N, C-alpha and C positions, 0 to 999 in steps of 0.2 A: 692450107698445111704448112707451106714454107714460111708464112708470116709467123705463124705460131712457133716454129722451130727458131726462127730469127730471134724471137723474144727470149727463148731459152738460152741461146748462145750469149746474149747479153748477161743472162743470169749467171752464167758460169764465169765470165769474165769479171763480174762483180765480186764474186768470191775471191778471186786471185788478187784483184786490185785493192780489196779492202782488208785482206787478211792480216797485214802487218801494220795497217794505219790506225786502227782504233785505239790501241793502248797509248799512242803519243798525242792523241787529239785533245786540244784543250777544251774545257767546258765552255759552252756558248754563254753569252751574256744573259742575265736574268730576264730581260725582256724577250729573248728569243726562246726561253725554255717552254716546253709543253706543260700543261695543267693536266695531270693524269687523275685528277679527282673528277674530271668531266667524263661522264659516261661515253660520249661520242669520241673520246681518245682511245677507246678500246674496240677492236673487232669482236672479242668475246670476253664476257664476264659471266659469272654464275647467275642463275635466277632470272634471266631474261631471254626474249627471243632476239636473237641476233645471228651473226654468220656461222655460229656453231650449232644452231638448232635447225638442222636442215635434214632432208632425206638421204640416208646413207644405205638404202635397201640395195642388197646384193643378190644377183643370181649366181648360184654355184653350178658351174659347167663341169660336170663328170666326164671322165675319159670315154664313157659309152655314149655321150651325148645327152644324158639325162639332166634336166634342169630342175633345180630346186630353188626356192626363195628363202632368203634370210633376212630377217628383219633386225633392225639395230635398235637397241635399248640403252640409252644413257643411264647412268646411275646418279639419281638426284642426291644420294647420301654418300657419295665417294669419300674416302678418308683421307685422301691426298690431293694435291693440286698439280696442274701442269702448266707450265709458262713457256709460251711458244714465240719464236721469232722467225718470221717467213722469209723466203728467198727473194731475189730480185724479180719483181713483176710489174713494178709501176710503169705506165705509159704516160706519165705526166711529162709535159714538154720542157720542164725545167731540169737542172742538175740534180737536185733532190726533190723528192716527191713532197706533196702537201700532206695534210692530215685528213683529207677526204678520201675514204675508201671507195675505190672503183670496183668494177666487176672483176678485174684481175685479182685484187686482194681477197675478195669474197670467194672466188673459185679456189685459190690456193689453200684456204681453210678447209674447204671440202675435201680436197685432194690429200692433204697431209696432216690435219690436226684434229678435226671434229670426232673422228672415230676414237680418240683417247678418252672421250667423254663417258665411256663405259667403265672407266678406272679412276678418273680424277675429275676435280673441278677445273674448268678451263679459263685460262687467262691468256689473251693475245692482244698486245698493244699495237696500235698503229704507230709507225716511226717514219721519220723522213729519210728513207733509204736513198742510195744513189740510183738513179733511174735508168731505164734501158735506153732512153733517148740520149742521155749524157754519154752512156758508154759507147753507144753507136757512133756518136759524134766524135769521141776521143779516138776510136779505132779508125774513123775515116780521116783523122788529122785535123778535125774542126775543134779549135780551142775556144770558140765564142761562148760555150756553155760552161759556166763555172760549176764546180763541185765543192761542197763543203763536207769534208770526210768526218768532221766532229759531230755533225748532227745525228747521224744514224746511231753511233755508239751511246752518245749522251742521251739520246731519247729513250733508248732501251734501259740504260742505267737509271734514269729518272723513273720510268715505269716500274722497274724492278724494286727500287726503293719505296715507291708508293705502295706497291703490292706487299712488301714486307711490313711496312708500318700499318697498314689499314686492313689487310685481308689475310695475311698468313696465320697470325695467331698460334705461332709455334707448329704449324702443320709441316709434314714432309712435302717436298716439292721436286718434280721432274722438270729439267730443263730440255726443251726440244727445238731443234733448228735444222734448217737445211740450207746449203750453199752459203749466200751472204749471211743468212741468219745464224748459220753454224759459226761463221767467222766472227760475228758479233758476240755470240754466246761464249766462244773460246776465250776472248779477251775479258768478258764480264767475269767468267769463273776464275781466270788468272788474277785479275785485279781485286775482286770482291769476295771470293768464296775460298779459293785454295789455301788451306792452312789456317783459316779464320774460323771464329765460332760458328758461323752460319753453315759451315760445311757439314755439321752434325745433322741438318735438316735435309740434306741433298740425298733424295732417294736415288737419282741417277741422272745422267746428262746423255741425250741422245743427239750426237752432233754428226749428222748425216751429210754425205756429199761434200766433205771438206777434209783437208789433210791435217790430221792431228799427230804431232810428233811424238814418238816414244823411242827410247834407246832400244837397238835391236836386241831381241830376246827377253826384254823386260816389259812389264805392264805399268810401270810408273817412272815419271822423270819426263824430261823434254817439255811438252806444253804445260803439264802440270807437275808439281812436285809432290804433293800429297794425295792426289786422286788417281787411283789406278784404273785400268781397263776392267770391264766386267767379265768374269769367267765362270760364274754360276748364277742361276736364277734367284738364289737367296742372298746374293751379295748386294749390298747397298753402298750408296756414295761413290758410284763407279761410272765409267764412261763406255758407250757404245758408239763406235765410229767406223765407217767404211765408205769407200767409193766403189761403184760397180761396173763391171765390164762383161761383155759376153765371153763365154769359155773359149769359143773359137776365134774371137777377135780381141787379143789381150792389148794392154796399152802399147801404143807405138812410142818410139823414142822421143817424140815431141810432146807427149801428154804431160800436163802438169798435175794430173790427178794420180795419187798413188804414190807419191814421193815427196820427201821433204829435204831441205838443205841441211848440212851438218854432217860431219864424220860420225859414223856409228849410230846414226838416227834413221828411223824408218816411219812411214806413215802407218798409224794403227789401223787394224782391221780386226773387227770383232763381228762375227756372223751371229745376228740375233737368233738364228734357228739352231745354232750349234756354238755355244759360248766358248766351249773348251777346244773348239777346232773340229776339223773333219766336214764331211759333206752332209747335207740335210735338206729336205724339201722345204721350200719357201712358201709361207702362206700369203699369197699375194691378194691385194685388192686393186684391180686395174680398172682404169675408167672405161665407161661404156657411153660417154657423152663427150662430143668434140668440143664443148664449151669450157672445159676445165683448163685454166690458163697455164698450169704447169705440166700439162700431160699432152702427148700427141693424140691425134685422131684415133679412134678405136679401130680394131681389126674385126672382121666377121669371125665369130667365135666357133661357128659350126658350118659344116658343108654337107648337104645344102644349108643355107642360112635359115635360122628361126628367129622370130621376133623376141628380142629381150629388151625390156622396157624399164629396167633398173639402172640407176646411175653407176653402178659398180658391178663388175663381175669377179669371181674367184675360180681358179682352175686348179683344183687339188692334184698334186703330182706332176704338174706340167714344168715347174721350175725347181731346180736344185742349186744351191749355193755353197761355195766353199772359199774360205780365205787362202789365198795363195801368194807366194812371192817368186817373182819372175823378172829377171833382167833389171834388177833395181826397183821394181814396183811391187807394192803390197796392195791387194785389192780383193774385193768379193767377186770371185768368178761365178757367173751365172750361166747354167747350162740348161737348154730347152730340151726336154724329153720328149721330142717329137715322135709321133707314131703315124705314118701315113695311112695306116690300116684302120684307124678309128676316125670318127667324124669331127674330132675337135681340132681347133687350129694348131698348126705346127710352128708358129712363131708369134711374137709379141711385138708391138710397136713401142719403141722407146729410144731409138737412135736419133741423134741429131743429123738432120739431112739439110744440106745447102746445095743448091743448083743441081738437085738430082744425085749428089754424092753423099754417102755416109761420112761423117766427120769422126773417124774412129778414135781420135785423141780425146774425145769427150765421153766415150763409153755409154753407159745407160743412165747418165746423169738425170735425164728427164724423168726417170721413174725409180730413182735410188730408193726413196722411201716406200713406194707403192709395191715393189716387188717382195717386200718383207713386212708389209704393214701389219698383218695379223700377228706375226711373231714379235714385232715391237710392242704392239698392244698387250699381248699376253704377258710379255716379260715385265712390263710395267705393273700389271696386276699381281704378279708373283712377288716383284720387289716391294710392292706396297705392303702386302702381308708380311714380308720379311722385316720391314721397316717398323711396322706397328708392333710386331712380336718383340723386337729388340728394345723398344721404348720402355 
């Protein structure tokens, strides 16, 4: 458990370390560039068996303890595409990861991306991200592991350009990222999409677990000049972004999540379950398997426990989310609707814990996407319909 959470702390640091570096990074030499025409350079591509063609079966745990099984069905004729950049998960022993996908890259696809296959064709490039190994070394003051910050961004840029040239064919596309992945995509959108012709094909961007700057009281400006925040399910070409904290454990003063530098600026918070604001139940898909690299070990879902053999569980009505502003922070406040009189769990796993102590400044970053995965997937489906209707 602690090893797994240590990995995730590295993921959080990666987001912060990389957030401002990618835009200034020079392109690598031609000999160092990846060839994204090679199938092995992708974790997910349409029409093949890969990291995205996996079991996503879910047990729905009702408040009265009733268990029902939900099968997942991808859409082989999905009308739009999704392009995903995963968070920091690599355990390679170098400063930047190699191009060989390990169990950690495979697992993060299960946790964060494969479920979007019900709405879109799935594209997920492997990229030479900054590794957890290098970040741990940096935190410990060990400078012997070198980091090339250019590689991560430029790999994703090359994959994006290859996708546009060879796969897109004028289709609408959703950009999806978490943590370091959101930082990379923020720079990609700013450099390559915002205010450019390709923006017309942007269905939406889900930039989760990262601080996206907007002027206070406004939905556009800051990180992007032409791309607003999403405020309705039929709005396209917009951004969903949030960081999550427990409602009873708000961000402490030392948290870097939920605030941005700059006078008059705030961190964007868009609740995918209530785009216009207010409270709403969150449609979560939480891990029921301890192997998922981006999620903590599961909790017992019922008391007394019952065997649940699916990789995910969903708990209708257990979680409620609301975007709030408090003490200079803007974030998705997640409330657990615990009822000690019913058999269902009264808590979820998702905190970062080190040496037995909860690191409250990280919030629920471990499960940012999973607490609202059903809402995010449903939103993409509605936006796809709206995008096609407008064409």
